[in-house]
KEPA-464157 format. One line per field, with one value per residue: residue number from 1; x, y, z of N, C-alpha, C in turn. Coordinates in steps of 0.05 Angstrom, whole numbers, plus 5000, padded with zeros to 4 digits. Example, Ala and Ser with C-alpha at 12.3 -4.5 7.8 and 13.67 -1.06 7.14 Angstrom:
<sites>
resi <- c(1|2)
n.x <- c(5264|5257)
n.y <- c(4886|4955)
n.z <- c(5156|5142)
ca.x <- c(5246|5273)
ca.y <- c(4910|4979)
ca.z <- c(5156|5143)
c.x <- c(5264|5258)
c.y <- c(4934|5001)
c.z <- c(5156|5157)
</sites>
This chain:
<sites>
resi <- c(1|2|3|4|5|6|7|8|9|10|11|12|13|14|15|16|17|18|19|20|21|22|23|24|25|26|27|28|29|30|31|32|33|34|35|36|37|38|39|40|41|42|43|44|45|46|47|48|49|50|51|52|53|54|55|56|57|58|59|60|61|62|63|64|65|66|67|68|69|70|71|72|73|74|75|76|77|78|79|80|81|82|83|84|85|86|87|88|89|90|91|92|93|94|95|96|97|98|99|100|101|102|103|104|105|106|107|108|109|110|111|112|113|114|115|116|117|118|119|120|121|122|123|124|125|126|127|128|129|130|131|132|133|134|135|136|137|138|139|140|141|142|143|144|145|146|147|148|149|150|151|152|153|154|155|156|157|158|159|160|161|162|163|164|165|166|167|168|169|170|171|172|173|174|175|176|177|178|179|180|181|182|183|184|185|186|187|188|189|190|191|192|193|194|195|196|197|198|199|200|201|202|203)
n.x <- c(9019|9023|9029|9079|9111|9113|9138|9188|9204|9210|9253|9320|9371|9424|9487|9491|9445|9393|9357|9308|9286|9269|9236|9222|9255|9224|9213|9262|9277|9256|9279|9335|9336|9339|9392|9458|9479|9441|9424|9401|9355|9332|9290|9282|9302|9284|9252|9296|9327|9289|9300|9351|9354|9327|9378|9387|9424|9426|9428|9416|9397|9375|9323|9333|9394|9427|9480|9523|9572|9579|9545|9537|9498|9481|9422|9366|9320|9249|9205|9145|9160|9184|9137|9137|9177|9202|9210|9206|9251|9292|9295|9337|9383|9372|9386|9440|9459|9455|9472|9446|9381|9328|9272|9215|9155|9095|9030|8977|8969|8904|8893|8856|8899|8950|8920|8899|8946|8979|9036|9052|9080|9093|9077|9036|9013|8997|8998|9037|9079|9095|9115|9147|9199|9202|9233|9279|9350|9360|9314|9251|9199|9113|9081|9011|8992|8955|8903|8932|8910|8903|8935|8903|8860|8831|8825|8883|8885|8850|8860|8909|8884|8861|8912|8944|8910|8903|8959|8970|8947|8959|8936|8879|8894|8913|8961|9025|9078|9142|9199|9264|9310|9391|9419|9462|9480|9471|9420|9373|9316|9265|9302|9329|9325|9287|9240|9214|9203|9188|9142|9095|9047|9049|9046)
n.y <- c(7597|7538|7529|7561|7533|7481|7502|7518|7464|7444|7468|7472|7433|7460|7499|7550|7610|7657|7690|7730|7795|7775|7776|7771|7721|7674|7637|7608|7567|7521|7549|7524|7464|7455|7475|7486|7542|7594|7662|7719|7776|7837|7909|7926|7947|7940|7879|7855|7855|7838|7778|7774|7761|7703|7677|7678|7693|7757|7808|7881|7921|7940|7905|7923|7951|7905|7878|7846|7808|7785|7726|7702|7660|7610|7603|7648|7660|7698|7717|7754|7805|7828|7861|7898|7932|7987|7976|7922|7907|7891|7847|7837|7845|7800|7759|7772|7758|7715|7633|7595|7592|7630|7638|7670|7691|7726|7770|7757|7817|7832|7808|7808|7810|7841|7890|7905|7935|7981|8000|7956|7970|7963|7961|7914|7860|7790|7787|7820|7807|7762|7764|7807|7778|7731|7754|7762|7731|7696|7630|7633|7621|7613|7613|7588|7591|7579|7596|7621|7633|7655|7616|7553|7570|7540|7475|7433|7391|7412|7467|7437|7419|7460|7483|7455|7455|7514|7520|7509|7550|7608|7656|7648|7644|7673|7689|7684|7647|7652|7626|7623|7594|7596|7601|7584|7547|7493|7481|7424|7426|7383|7367|7312|7346|7390|7443|7436|7380|7361|7396|7440|7432|7379|7350)
n.z <- c(1496|1497|1439|1426|1448|1427|1372|1392|1409|1356|1340|1310|1351|1379|1379|1396|1423|1415|1452|1431|1453|1500|1556|1617|1612|1605|1563|1561|1597|1565|1518|1529|1529|1474|1462|1474|1495|1513|1503|1521|1505|1509|1510|1558|1611|1666|1660|1639|1688|1720|1686|1695|1753|1751|1732|1679|1625|1596|1562|1549|1504|1430|1391|1332|1321|1340|1384|1372|1337|1266|1250|1297|1337|1325|1332|1323|1359|1370|1386|1383|1378|1328|1314|1341|1323|1275|1222|1172|1162|1211|1194|1174|1205|1239|1217|1208|1245|1262|1246|1226|1226|1233|1284|1284|1318|1302|1315|1270|1238|1233|1267|1334|1375|1349|1349|1396|1423|1440|1421|1380|1321|1272|1210|1167|1129|1124|1072|1045|1092|1071|1015|1028|1053|1019|0967|0991|1016|1046|1055|1064|1105|1116|1168|1205|1273|1300|1356|1399|1448|1527|1571|1588|1569|1529|1527|1510|1469|1441|1432|1395|1353|1327|1320|1277|1241|1228|1202|1156|1133|1143|1141|1169|1229|1289|1310|1281|1252|1230|1203|1174|1140|1127|1071|1066|1105|1129|1145|1118|1081|1108|1137|1202|1242|1224|1228|1189|1182|1234|1259|1290|1281|1268|1317)
ca.x <- c(9046|9027|9036|9107|9122|9112|9151|9208|9216|9219|9272|9341|9394|9448|9507|9486|9411|9394|9316|9302|9266|9260|9226|9240|9256|9194|9213|9296|9277|9252|9294|9356|9335|9355|9409|9476|9474|9424|9424|9374|9366|9307|9302|9267|9323|9264|9246|9328|9341|9283|9313|9377|9341|9331|9395|9392|9445|9422|9436|9405|9385|9344|9325|9345|9415|9432|9508|9535|9583|9554|9542|9546|9490|9471|9390|9351|9283|9252|9184|9121|9183|9185|9112|9150|9196|9191|9207|9217|9280|9301|9303|9376|9392|9357|9406|9470|9473|9442|9486|9440|9355|9305|9245|9198|9130|9082|9009|8962|8952|8874|8869|8858|8932|8951|8899|8907|8971|8991|9056|9056|9078|9096|9052|9044|8996|9003|9008|9065|9107|9112|9134|9185|9212|9216|9254|9299|9374|9343|9289|9233|9160|9098|9061|8986|8999|8927|8897|8947|8900|8918|8939|8883|8829|8820|8846|8905|8869|8822|8888|8933|8876|8869|8945|8935|8889|8913|8988|8980|8933|8968|8903|8863|8913|8918|8995|9039|9105|9155|9215|9285|9342|9402|9417|9481|9473|9466|9401|9361|9282|9260|9325|9307|9337|9283|9212|9196|9206|9174|9140|9077|9026|9048|9055)
ca.y <- c(7586|7517|7538|7571|7517|7454|7510|7511|7433|7441|7481|7440|7429|7478|7504|7578|7606|7683|7699|7767|7804|7753|7795|7752|7693|7649|7619|7606|7540|7509|7541|7515|7446|7451|7488|7485|7565|7612|7684|7733|7803|7860|7935|7938|7942|7915|7862|7846|7845|7800|7744|7762|7745|7677|7670|7686|7715|7771|7834|7909|7927|7940|7896|7948|7945|7877|7881|7822|7797|7768|7691|7693|7655|7588|7604|7661|7655|7719|7712|7768|7829|7841|7877|7926|7957|8001|7965|7890|7907|7884|7819|7840|7841|7769|7744|7784|7747|7672|7628|7569|7596|7641|7635|7696|7698|7754|7771|7767|7842|7831|7792|7823|7817|7863|7923|7917|7939|8001|7990|7938|7989|7953|7945|7886|7840|7771|7774|7831|7799|7740|7779|7824|7750|7726|7770|7757|7720|7664|7612|7631|7597|7619|7585|7594|7586|7583|7623|7622|7636|7650|7596|7545|7582|7518|7438|7428|7377|7434|7482|7428|7416|7491|7493|7436|7474|7536|7516|7516|7581|7630|7696|7646|7637|7694|7693|7670|7641|7651|7617|7624|7579|7601|7576|7562|7554|7474|7462|7418|7419|7355|7348|7301|7370|7421|7444|7424|7354|7348|7424|7437|7423|7354|7342)
ca.z <- c(1509|1482|1401|1423|1470|1415|1360|1405|1411|1335|1334|1312|1374|1374|1406|1416|1413|1422|1452|1430|1465|1526|1573|1639|1608|1595|1545|1571|1600|1540|1492|1536|1513|1442|1451|1499|1516|1505|1515|1529|1499|1521|1511|1579|1637|1680|1650|1639|1714|1727|1672|1705|1769|1738|1731|1652|1615|1584|1547|1552|1483|1421|1368|1303|1330|1353|1394|1373|1309|1248|1258|1333|1337|1308|1320|1334|1371|1369|1399|1390|1373|1305|1311|1360|1312|1258|1186|1172|1159|1223|1194|1166|1240|1255|1199|1202|1267|1253|1219|1204|1226|1248|1284|1283|1325|1303|1319|1248|1242|1224|1301|1368|1388|1338|1352|1432|1438|1420|1417|1352|1310|1247|1183|1152|1120|1118|1044|1040|1104|1042|0994|1032|1054|0994|0957|1023|1009|1056|1049|1088|1110|1138|1175|1218|1301|1317|1374|1416|1475|1547|1591|1604|1565|1522|1524|1498|1450|1424|1421|1386|1332|1310|1314|1256|1218|1213|1197|1125|1123|1172|1149|1191|1253|1305|1303|1252|1268|1207|1189|1158|1138|1118|1041|1067|1136|1135|1142|1096|1080|1116|1149|1224|1259|1215|1233|1161|1186|1262|1257|1323|1272|1273|1347)
c.x <- c(9052|9049|9069|9122|9133|9124|9180|9221|9218|9248|9302|9349|9418|9460|9494|9463|9413|9366|9318|9288|9249|9249|9237|9245|9245|9202|9244|9296|9269|9272|9329|9361|9341|9371|9431|9485|9450|9430|9406|9379|9333|9319|9294|9284|9306|9267|9281|9334|9320|9293|9336|9377|9339|9359|9404|9421|9434|9438|9418|9408|9365|9348|9340|9369|9424|9462|9525|9551|9576|9566|9550|9525|9483|9436|9379|9324|9276|9217|9167|9146|9179|9162|9127|9165|9189|9188|9220|9250|9298|9312|9330|9386|9389|9381|9429|9480|9468|9462|9468|9403|9354|9281|9232|9165|9112|9049|8996|8953|8925|8870|8871|8884|8950|8941|8897|8924|8985|9018|9066|9047|9083|9079|9052|9014|9011|9014|9041|9090|9110|9124|9150|9199|9224|9231|9277|9326|9364|9319|9270|9204|9147|9073|9041|8998|8979|8917|8916|8927|8911|8921|8915|8856|8814|8835|8863|8897|8865|8859|8909|8919|8874|8894|8947|8925|8890|8946|8987|8961|8934|8945|8884|8869|8910|8945|9001|9064|9118|9186|9239|9311|9356|9408|9444|9492|9479|9445|9392|9332|9275|9285|9308|9314|9314|9261|9200|9191|9191|9169|9105|9055|9021|9046|9026)
c.y <- c(7561|7508|7538|7552|7495|7473|7499|7486|7425|7455|7462|7444|7445|7481|7534|7595|7644|7685|7720|7759|7778|7746|7777|7722|7668|7638|7596|7574|7519|7513|7522|7484|7429|7464|7484|7505|7580|7637|7701|7769|7819|7888|7942|7938|7930|7898|7839|7843|7836|7772|7744|7747|7713|7660|7669|7700|7728|7791|7862|7914|7931|7926|7906|7948|7917|7889|7868|7819|7788|7742|7686|7679|7630|7590|7630|7661|7684|7726|7746|7802|7836|7865|7905|7943|7967|7994|7930|7894|7896|7856|7814|7840|7812|7750|7738|7762|7716|7661|7609|7577|7614|7643|7649|7678|7724|7753|7778|7805|7859|7814|7813|7827|7837|7888|7918|7927|7956|8006|7965|7965|7987|7947|7942|7873|7807|7766|7789|7822|7768|7753|7787|7788|7737|7732|7783|7737|7688|7656|7618|7630|7612|7611|7592|7586|7581|7603|7638|7633|7640|7627|7578|7552|7551|7492|7445|7408|7403|7454|7466|7424|7438|7501|7480|7451|7499|7541|7525|7535|7599|7657|7677|7649|7670|7699|7679|7670|7635|7649|7610|7606|7591|7591|7569|7555|7519|7456|7452|7411|7396|7332|7331|7325|7393|7423|7428|7389|7350|7384|7419|7431|7390|7333|7338)
c.z <- c(1491|1460|1405|1427|1450|1389|1372|1410|1388|1319|1329|1334|1359|1385|1419|1394|1416|1429|1452|1434|1487|1544|1594|1641|1613|1594|1545|1567|1576|1515|1495|1530|1488|1440|1476|1513|1500|1519|1506|1517|1510|1520|1541|1598|1664|1683|1648|1674|1717|1712|1677|1735|1772|1728|1695|1634|1592|1577|1543|1524|1452|1389|1339|1306|1343|1362|1388|1340|1293|1260|1285|1334|1313|1303|1338|1335|1380|1374|1406|1399|1355|1301|1323|1349|1286|1221|1195|1161|1185|1217|1184|1181|1247|1232|1194|1232|1267|1238|1220|1200|1247|1254|1298|1295|1327|1309|1287|1247|1239|1253|1322|1373|1374|1348|1378|1434|1427|1414|1390|1328|1270|1229|1164|1146|1113|1086|1036|1064|1085|1026|1003|1030|1033|0975|0975|1002|1025|1048|1078|1083|1128|1145|1196|1250|1310|1333|1386|1446|1499|1557|1594|1588|1535|1523|1506|1461|1430|1405|1392|1347|1314|1300|1278|1238|1203|1202|1166|1122|1142|1158|1166|1221|1268|1305|1287|1266|1231|1210|1171|1157|1129|1090|1044|1095|1147|1142|1118|1099|1093|1126|1179|1244|1255|1225|1216|1165|1214|1267|1282|1301|1270|1303|1363)
</sites>
């Protein structure tokens, strides 16, 4: 969770943020530090119920057909969701509802996290992911997120080191971070509120 928490700390401060695939709301406390309003969404009624029990505003729906108007959120955060969808076209839905930025984490398909879960149905590689995103209207970057091992499996200092080492070499990481910025959304590369200026590898 350290690697994803550091990623969240690098998200731009914004008004409204969607936690897509929120589960039981584990990331919501961190996301609330970046946004005035956080809305969760999950496909599981059980997880939605647990999130609501924690006071999270959450919607029961599928990522492939989001029940929101265009531009409903400044930022969309989707951690370990996209690989459960049948097509990379899900990025079209993320872009549709986001005004400024999308931030997505997915497992490296060559790593154990992807192989161990039979619900990972999306077929992609690091290179095919980059090629797909490179053809879109948004500006995308793909980075490595280290090993993302279970909590306390390694000391935080070592986890941070692995994050820095894999940041520019996503093929060596077990998890990937994909960030997309709207070309008309007002975020400029290197501005103080973008992960490009303060990304997890620099933490």
